[in-house]
N, C-alpha and C positions, 0 to 999 in steps of 0.2 A: 504493500500500500504506500510505500514511501515515494513512489513515482507519481502519485496523483497530483495534478496541478490545480484542478477544480475541486473545491472542498465538498465533502459529503454533508448531507442534511439529515439529522436524526429527527424525524417528524413525530416521535412519541417516546419520551424518556423521562422517567420519574426521578429526576435529580434531587427532589425534595424528600424522597423516601429513604428509610434505612435499608441497607447500610450505606448507600451512596452519599447521603447528606452529611455523614460524619467526616468524609474526606472529599467533598465535592470539588474543590479546586484541583486536587490531585487527579480525580477521575476525569475532569474536563481536560487537564493537561495531557494525560495519556491519550485521550481521544483525539486531541488536536495533532498529536505526533503521528497518528495514522491517517490524518486527512479529514477528520470530522470538524467542521467549522461552525455549524448551526445546530441548535437544540431547541425543540419545542416541548415544553414541560406542561403536561395536562394536570387538571385538578381531579380530586377524588371526593373529598369531604369538604363541608363548609369551613371547618376549622383550619383546613390547609391553606385557604386563599391568602391570608395576610403573609404567611411565610413564603408562599409561592411567589408572590409579587416582589417581596424583598430579595429573594434568591435571584430572579432574573435581572433585577436592577443592577446587581453586582457582577454579572457574568456577561461579558461581551459575546454576542452571537446567540444568546439565549432569549427566548420569548415564552410567554405563558398562555395557557388556554384553560382558564378557571371554569369549573362547572361541577355538577354532582354526578358521579358514577352511579349506575343503576343500584349498586349495593348500598348506596347512601341516599337513595331516592326518598326515603321517609323523612329526610331532613328538609325537604322542600316545604316552603310556606311563604307568607308575606315577608317575613324578615329575611329569609334567604334570597328571595327575589330582589328585594331592595339592595341587599349587600352585593349580589352578583351584578346588578345593573351598575352600581358604583364602580366595582372592580373593572368592568368592561371599558371604562373611560381611561384606564391607565395606558400610558404610551407604549408599554412593552407587551400589550395583549395582541395576539395574532388570531385567536379563535376562541370558541366556546367548547369546552370538553373536560373530560371525556364523558359524553352523554349517550344514552341509548337504551337498549333492552337486553336483558340477560335471562334467557329461558332456563338456565341451569340453577339459578338462585331459588332457594326455598322461600326466602324473604329478603327484601320487601316483595309483596305480591305484584302481579302484572299490572293491576289497576294503579297501584302507587307508582310503579315505574313509568307507566305511560303518562300519568299526570305530570310528573317532574320532567319527563322527556319533552312533551309538547310545550310546556311552559318555557323551557330553556331554548327550544327551537324558536319560539316566538321572540324571545329576547335577542337571540342571535340575528334573526331577520331584521328586527327593529334597529339593531346596532350595526347592521351590514357587516357581520362577521361570519367567517366560515365556521364549520362545525367538525369536531373530532368525534367520530362515531364508534361506540362500543356495541358489538352485536354478537350474541351467542344464541343459537337455536331459536332465532326469531326473525330471520331475514325477511320473510314475506310481510309480516305485520309491520316491521320497521320501515320497509320501503313504502308501504301504504301511508304511514304516518308522515314520512318525509314529503310525499306528494301532497297530502292534505294540508300540511302546514306551510307549503310553499318554500321548502328548503332549497329548491333548485335556484332560488334567487341569490343564495350565498355559497352553496356548494360546500366542499370541505374534503375530508379524508376519512375513509373507512379504515380504522385501526385494526391491525392484525386480522386481515380478511381471511375467512375460512370457508367461504361459500363457493358456489359453482361459477363457471364462466358466464352462465346466463345471468346469475345474480350480480356478478361484477359488471356486466354490460348495463344492467338496469341502474346500478349505482352511478356509473359513468354518465348515463343519459341525464342524471340529475345533477351533474357537475361535481361528482365525488371521485377523487383519486383513490387508488387501491394501495394500502400499505402492506408491505411484506417485511417480515422479521425473522426471528430465529427458527420457527417451524419450517420455513422453506429449506433450511440447511439439514434437517434431520434425514438420516439415511433412508428411513422408511416413508418419507413424504411422497405422496402421489398426487393428490389433488392440487396442492399449491403450485408445484412446478408446471402442471398442465395449464392452470389459470394464468400464471405468469407468461408463459409462451404465447397464449392466445390474445393477450391484451394489447391494445395500441400502446406504443412506447410512451406517448405523452401523458398517460394516466398511471404510471408506475412511480411510487415513492418508497423510500426506505425508512425503517424504524428498528429500534432495539426492544422497546418496552422494558428496558432495564429498570429495576433489578430482576425482572421476571423474563420468562421465555428465552432462556440462554441458548445461543446457537451451538451446533455441533462444532468442535469436539468438546465443548465445556458444559454440555447439557447436564443439569443437576446441580450446577454451581451457581453462584451469584452472577447475574448478567451485568455487563458493564458497557458504557457508551463506546468504549474503544473497540468492542466487538462488532460494531457496524461494518467494519472492513470485511469481516467474514461473510456477512450478508451480501455486501456489494460484490464480493468475489463469486458467490453462488449465482447472483442475478446475472453477472457478466457471462458466466459459463452457460447458463440456460438460454440467454438471449443471443449469444455469439458476439457480445460486445467486448471491447477492451475495458479495463478498469477506469481509464480516463473517460471513455464514452459513458459508462455507467454513472459515474459521478456527475458528469455534465448534464446528462438527460434527467436523472432523478432529482437533482438539485433544482434545475430549471423548472421541473414540474411542481415541486414543492413551493417554490417562490411564486409561480403563476397562480396556483390554487389558493394560496394564502394571501395573494396580492401584496407581496413584499417588494420594496424598492431595494436597490443595491446597498443602501445604508442599513438594511435589516429591519426597518420599520414598515408599517403598512402604507400602501399607496392611498392617497386621498382622492383618487379619480372619481370614485363612485359616491363620495360623501358630500 
């Protein structure tokens, strides 16, 4: 990875979560050494938002995407809505996330998840911000909600996409790029490589989801943002690209979908 001239963009990395946050400067330094220049840090719980904003303020190349993960959907209410709306005015915000539906969770229930998801989509559309989508075992319902809430007006990224090529194309039609991470590198991976090969190049982005979803050969260990290089190598091999092409294409895609200027802040064109 040392030969990469165009930097990589990690579109989903939890730098504010343990154990990464204990040595975040070191983690970011190691990632930069292998060509990772930009980091998009999503929210999970309401209590995370202040520290998330403080983190990205102090890290060049880092941006935030505050929101409530489906596992924290029961935290949604008038107070959370007001606080999130205020957070979205921060200069280092690039998206709302990670939000969505998770069919594998026993709680919160689907009704609670959908209520929080719809409300956050409406905030994102009102603020003209892209959305980071979390989706497990609920792709059909989630796509329907995106359409109903007009999410195609802002688009975004489907984080850790695990659906079919057909579902990926439906997401792309709504303006959502498809995020590929550690599972793509697993020796037993079948669907993800097939989807990656089938997608238009301009809708592919990279992510680690560190500290989770560690790529091969470190599966089972703590994931780190420096491992984005392993994911880039796998993408390059599957698409027949060089590492330089992989970095250039996927970073350009991330910047376009997130509407970022070269300075790393959001474009004001649509505001």
